[in-house]
Structures are given as C-alpha cells and as structure tokens.
N, C-alpha and C positions, 0 to 999 in steps of 0.2 A: 568479497566481490563476486558478482555474477557477470559472466561474459557470454554473450551470444554471438555466434558466428554463422551467418547465412541461414537463419531459421526459416523454414517454410512449413505451412500447414494448410491442408485442403479439406473440404467437406463436400462429399458427393460431386467431386470433380471441379469444384469452385475453389480456387486458391484464395485463402483469406489472409495469410501472412506470406509475404513475397521477399524472401532473402533478407531478414532483419539481422543486422549486426549492431551490437551495442555493449557497453560496459557500464554496469551499475556499481558504484563505489560505496564502500562502507563509511559510516559516519556522515553520509549525505542523504538528503531527501531527493530521490530519483523519481521524477514524474513522467508518466506516459499520458499524453494528451492527444486529442483528435476528435473529430465529429463522430456521432453514432454510426456504427458500421465500419469504422476505420480499422478495427482489429484489436483494440485495446483489451477487451475482456478475454478474447481468445489467447492473446499473448500472456496475460496474467495467469490464465488457467494452464498454459504450457509450463510456465515457471513453477507453478504449484504441483506439476505432475498430473494434473487432472486431464489434460489432453496430451497425447503422444505426438511429438513433432514428426513430420514426414522426412525432413532432411535437415542438415546443419548440426551444430554442436552447441550444447549448453554446459558451461563450467560453473560450479559453485566452489569458489576459491580455486583450488587446483584439481578438483575432482570433476571428471567428465560424467555428466548424468547418464549418458547412453552406455557407459561402461560399468555402471554400478550394478551389483547383484541386488536381489530383493532386500537383503539385510542392510546393505548400504543405503538403499532408498528409504527404508524405514528410519534409519538413523538420521538421514537428511531431513525427513519430514518432522522429526522431533526438534530440529533446529530452526523450524519455521513457525512464525506467528502470523495470524490472519485477522484483520479487522474487516468484517463484512459490511456491505452497504447498509443493511438494515439492522446492524449490531448483532442480530441472531443470538440474543440472550435466552436462557431457559426461563420461561415465565414463572414456573413454580419454584425456582430457586432464588434465594436472596443474593444480594450483591456479593457477599463473602463466598457463598456456595458456588456462584458462577465462576469466580476467579480461582477458587480452589480446584475446580473440576479437572483442568488439564493435568495438574500434579497428581491428583488421585488416580487418574487413568494411566499416566505414563511414567510415574516415578515410584521408588520404593520408600520414600520419606514417610515418617509416621504422621499421624493426624496433627499433633502439636506443631511439628516442623512446617507442615503444609499451611496450617492456619497462620503461623507467624510470618511466613514469606508472603502469603496473600494479603495480610493486613498491611505489610510494609509497602506493597505495590499499590494497594488501594489508597494509602496515604500519599504516595507519590503522585497520583492523579487527582489529589485533593478531594477525595470522597470518604474520608475516614469516619464521617458521621452518618454514612449511608449503609454501613455493613449489613444491617438487618432488614433493609428495605427490599421490596420486590421490584422488578423492572417497571411494572405498571405504575409504581409510585414515583418514578423518576421522570425528569424532563428528557427531551431528545438528546441534549448535550451531555447530560449525566449518564444516559445509557451508552453514549459513545465512549465516555471515559471508562466505563466498566468494560466495554469491549476492548479498549486499548490495554487496560490492566490485565485482562484475561489473555490477550495475545502476547504480552511480554513477560508474564509471570514465570515462564520456563527459561527466561534469558536467551531468547533466540538469536541466532546469527543473522537471520533474514526475517524481515517483517514486510508483509504485503497488505495493502489497504485498497479496498475497492470503493471508490467514491465515498470517502469517509465523511464528507460534509453534506451528503445528500439529506435534504429535509431540514437542515439547520438554518437559523437566521444568520446573516452576515457576521455579526459580532461573535456569536458562539462558534461559527465556522473558523474564524481566525484563531480563537482560543484552542480549538482542537488541532488546527494546523501546527501551531507553535508547540503544543504538547508533544505531538508526534516528532517534530524536529528536535526538541530538547532531549527526548528519550533516545532518539537515534544517535545524537551526538554523545550523550552520556555513556552509552553502552557500545558505541562503534558498530551499530547494526547497519547492515545493507538493507535499506528501506526502499520499496518500490510502491508507488501510489498511482492508481488509475484515477484520472480526474478530468472533468470538463470545465472546472471552475477557474476562471482567470484570476480570481482573488488568491487562490492557492498558488497559482503560478507566480504571481507577484510577491507573495509572502514567503514561500519556502522552496521555490524551484531551483535547487542547487544544480541539478542536471535534468534536462528535459528532452524526452524523445517524442517527436511529433509524428504521428502516423496519419497517412492519407491513403485510403483504399488498399490497406495492407502493406504499404511501402513506407520505409523510413524516409520521410520528406525533409526532415530537419532535425538536428540535435544541437544543444547549446545550453545556456543558463538563462535565468530570469533577467540578467543584466544585458543579454544579447538579443533576446526574443523581440524586443520592441524596436530594434534597429536593423532587423534583417530585411533583405530585399526579396525574401522568399514569398511569392504571391500566395501560396496555399496557407502559409502560416499567418500572413497578414489578414486573409479572409476570415480565418478562425479567431484571431486575437481581437480584431476590430469589428466583430459581427454585431455587437450591441451599440446602441446609441451613446451610452456612457463612455465606452472605450473609444468611440469615434471622437467624442468631445475632448477626451484626454489627449488623443493624438493631435488634434487641432491646436491645443494649448502648447504642445511641445514641438510644433513644427513651424 
C-alpha cells in the first residue's frame, strides 16, 4: 500500500500539488486522472522519487519515504516497476534481452536463471514467439506487452504506469488494461496508473483519484464516477460527444 498525507510540491514558487492525501491499495488498479496540467505527472514522479516533495508524508507499506536513508531508498526502488508512456524499450536489444536487462543489472542471478525467469514472464504476456524480435519488428501493443514484462520481471511490490494506452487503438488498449489488472491481482501489486482515457476508467478503475489544478477534487471507483454530482468530474468524464450520448441513454 502507498499512503499519501497532505503532499505538496511547488516549482519556482508555483504550487503544483496542493495537499494531496490518498491511499493506493495492493491488488487494485489505482488510477490518477485529470486534465493536462492537473498535476498527474508530477504526482507520479513524486511517488517514484524523481521529485522531492516539499511537505507531507509518503508511506510505502509501513515505511516513511522521508525517513529512509539512501540504502533504504535504493531497496525501495528495486521494488518498483515502471511502464513508460512510449514503452522506452532498447531498440538494439531483442524482446528477451529487454526483459532480462533489469535482472542483469540488479540481481546476482546467473544467466541461465535470468533467461528462464524472463522467458516465463514473456510467456505470461503472451509474447513467447517474439523472444528474438527487435522492438521495431513489433506492433505498438506488442511493445507495450514487452514494457509490462520488463516492469514486472523483478516481481515488484509497486507498479507505475504512465499513460500505458497512449497511441494504441481502442481494442488493443482494453487488452493492455486487462493485462495490467490481471498481473496486479495475481501478484498483489500496488499499481498506480496515470491516465486520461475514460475507457481505462470504465474498464479497470478500482480506485480513482481525480486531480484538478493540483487539488484532489474527487476519489472513488468506476462504479461511482458516473453518478457523482461533482461538477469538475462531470466536465471531465462527459467531455466527449460519445460520453454525452451514453449519459443521455442512462438518464
């Protein structure tokens, strides 16, 4: 579990995160949503330790991030997996080599062990026939599967995904959403996803944090978000003509 208590972050005197408190639970897909500039990316970078918060507290399970020494933070980082918006695969490495890379860098396993674990994870994301392919030979959806495999090969406690459906067609996006949810549930991972995709919200939004101008404007689940009276949430949810038509059908 990740617990945030009154998190603030400013840049050049401009407050970007304004007292964010939230709990992200293990075994659930926890979504951070909101318009561009709402603070989603800054919050994710704070969780990853890429930005230092100005005030407040972050707990990873029972550990206070602000009280960890450098060794403790290094240990925590090894318990994190990250799926980047553009997949961020190594172009010159095969699928298998990309997935093996974190274990080669961060574990003492021998090459045979590393290869065996990587192959099992690649099979889990249904890419077992692509081991020797380069990223350029893969579709966008397949590249995203490789990115997920690489992110979870170290069996992380925490998984962070930045716009994992960016650039994917709707059908492939749903497949990626469900894969992330399945792996989260199977391994009881605390998964946090930055998204602006309402399809993702409807598909896998177990817990949703809605940010507006750096403030937590709403929290709930996919079952509650379509029935809220929160004006800011409704403006975001029903911003497209399709969602407006869906609303008309159900009202």
